[in-house]
N, C-alpha and C positions, 0 to 999 in steps of 0.2 A: 351505513349501505352504504357498501362499495356498487359503484358505474362502471360495466364493462361498455369496452371499445373495441369493436370488431370490425378494423379493415380489410380487404383483399381486392387484390391486382392480382390480372391475367394476364400473358402478352403471346400472340404467336408470331412468329417470323418467318416468308417464303425462301423455299431453297431451290435450286435446281430442279428439273426434270418433275414441279409441280409437288412436290416436297415440301413439307417445314415443320419444324421444330416447336414447342410452346411449355409454358411454365404459368404457374398458378402458386401464389402464396397468401395463407389469412395470419393475419396476426389479431392476439387480444390482450386487452392491458383492462385493469381494474385500477381504473381510478380513483377519487373519494368523490361523494357527490355531490358535493358543496360546487364543485366547476361547473355544475349547471348553471349558478349563481354568473358563473364570471365565463362569459362567453369566450371572449378575446384567450385566458389559458386554457378553457376547453378544445378551442381551435389547434391551438396551438399541439398541443397534445395529439390532436387530428391528422394534424399535421408531416409533425415526426414520424410516427406509423405510417404515414406515407410514401414517406422518404424513405422510410426501413424498407421498405415491401419493396420499392421501386425499384432502391439499388442490388434487393437481392434479387430482381427477374432480369436488371442489367446485367448484371453477374453472372449469372447463369446461362441466359444466352448469349453472351459475349465469349463465351468457354467456343472452341473449334469442335463443328459433328467429327466423329469419326474418320480420319482421313480416306478416300479412296487408295483402292488398291495399287500398287506399287508393279510393274514388268509384272502381270497377273501373278500376284502372291499377295493375299490378304496377310492383317498382322501374324495369325497363327498360325502363317505359311502355307496355308493350302491353296492351289492352285481357286484363281478365280475362275476359271475359263471351263473350268466339266459343266460350269449350268446352260453354258449353250453348246457346246462343240462337239461333247463324245459323249450323250447320251442321245440309245435310237431314237429317233423318227425326229430328228432334227434335220433341218438341212444344212448346206456347207455356207449358209449366209448366216445363220443364226437364227435364221425363224423356227421356231418350236411347232410352228402351225404352219406347214408347207402344204399347198394345194387349199390352202384356207380352211380354217374348221374343221381338218381330219381326226382331232381331241377336242376335249371343252376345253379351250380358252375361253380366262377370265374374261369378261364385259365391260365393258368402258366402265368405267367409277361416274359417279355421278358430278362430279367436279371438271371431267371432263367433258362430260353430255353440257353443262352447261358451259364451260368454255368458247365449244363449239356455236353453241346458240348462238352467243354474244357476238364473237368473231363474226361467222354470217352478218347477223345483225349490223352491225358498226359497217362491213363493206358491202354492204344490201347483194348479198347471194343468196339465193335459193339452194338453205340447206338441202331441203328434200332433194331436190334434183340432183344436186353437189352426191349426196349417197349412194341415190340411183345409178349415175352414170360408173359412177367407181369403184361403189361396191355391191353394185345389186340390191341396196337396203335401202327400206323406208325409214327407218327412223335411228336415229344416234345412236338410239338405247342400246340397238343391237349391235354396237360396233365393238367389239373385241380392244380390251386395253390396247396393242399394238396400234390397231387400224386408227384408231382414237388419236395419238399420240401422232400417230404420223400425219395423218390428217390436221392436226393443230399446227403442227411444224410446218405443213406446206401450207399450209392458210396465212399464217402469221411472215411467212415467208426466212423464216432459220432454217439451221443445220439438223437435221435429224438427231431426236435423242435415243438414248436408249432407254424410256419407258414404257414397260410393259413388257419388254422382250425379256426375261428374266426367268 
C-alpha cells in the first residue's frame, strides 16, 4: 500500500502602498510504505518535496509585478490619469471626495485601522483625540481609505502615497 506525502508552502511579501503578493504550492507524492521503517530515507523525500515547494514559491515571487504606468500610459496605451482628473465630482487635486464624504467613499481597511492603532501605541499618541481634532471622528474605522492612508503617512513621517485615491 503506497504512502502519500503531502507538503504545502505559502508565502506573502509586502509591497509599496500597503499592498502584497502571495503564492501557495501543495505537492503530493506517493512513496513505498516501507519507508516508514526507514526514517532517514523518508525524511529525505520530505526534504526534497519542501525544496521543490520552496524553489517554486521563490521563483513565483521573484517575478516582477506589472510595472507602474509610464508617462501616464498603461501597458494597453490607455491613460492612467482618467481615474482622477476627468470625472465629474473630482477636485483639481485629484481627490474624488471634495468637501469630505460628498459621495460614499470606501472605508478604511482593517489593515489600515490596525496600522493606525499600532503606530499610535508605539508613539504613545491618543488616537481618539487625534481623530477628533483632525477629522471630527471618534473611531479610526470611520475614516476613508484616503484619510487613513494620509494619517498613516503623517504619523510615520513619510511622504504621502496614492493609497486609496484611485
